[in-house]
Phi, psi and omega in degrees: 000134171254177184304318182301310183290327171288330168293325180300302174315316175300331179287351171278349180301144180274136171227161183266139176230158164248102184289159178242025178216167177253141174198142177288171174308131170258144186254109172250173177289339180279349185135166184275145182232147177093193006285154184262116183232134186306138171075358176256122177309135181215145174268134176217159171303154182294329182292325171296311180305314181291317170301315177292324179295320179292338184257014177053046183249001182195172172236131187274138170259130168300149170308150181304330180274355179277068189218136182308316178291313180300317177296327173300320186282321174296317187300304183306312178301316180299319181290327182276323182281151181271331180262171179289139176261163177293122179275155180302331184215141173297341187232041179301326182280317175295316174307319178295313176305303173311304176298316172295327176294322191247348183214034178303333178288346178267352191245118178294144171061044184295329180291318171295319173305311178302314172301319174290321176299317178292327173298313187292318175305312178299316183297311184293322179290322169303312176298319182298309185299321181292321181287321172303315180299310181299324177298306183298308182308318188269003178046064183271157177260343177212164176219152178252114187246061178287146174070012172281138181269166179302321177290324173300317171300310180306321186289330185255351186297320181297314184295322182290321174294321176295312169316301181303318177294333175288316176303316187291325180290325177293316182297318179298319179290331184278337186273133179292141177275158172294338186274353182290129188276143178284147176275355179284143175248000000 
């Protein structure tokens, strides 16, 4: 899975919009949306929210966790803990990127939020690298990756898989095979 596929999955997350148009409930395969009434909040998938925002048909409300004070607490907690902490959304990075790229005018303190999310991301990726290094050095056979998001796994997955393959090849070459003949007569 690549980053574009993870972003596609993130676009299914529900966000709140305030439409400036009227429309009855719409029936989609993924579920019913609406009704849409001017000035009344409604939850829609991110892909629809972005589309409506681009056509100036709504105003986006940031998710509850997308607040400077809450993100500072999340960042500080992540830095204090040795293990990965639970993120406010499994798609926190993708949601932030998409919302700030398409609706930064609807998000208070957008630049600070961008910086805080980047800090959280950098902290978590650094933890992931340290964990992977420790995993390889100690020649572990399994790892527990609780609270990682799909994008974080995607970012390190190729490297980790390749490293494990190399380790496997090295281990199998170092172990004597059963078919090896003894020199003793």
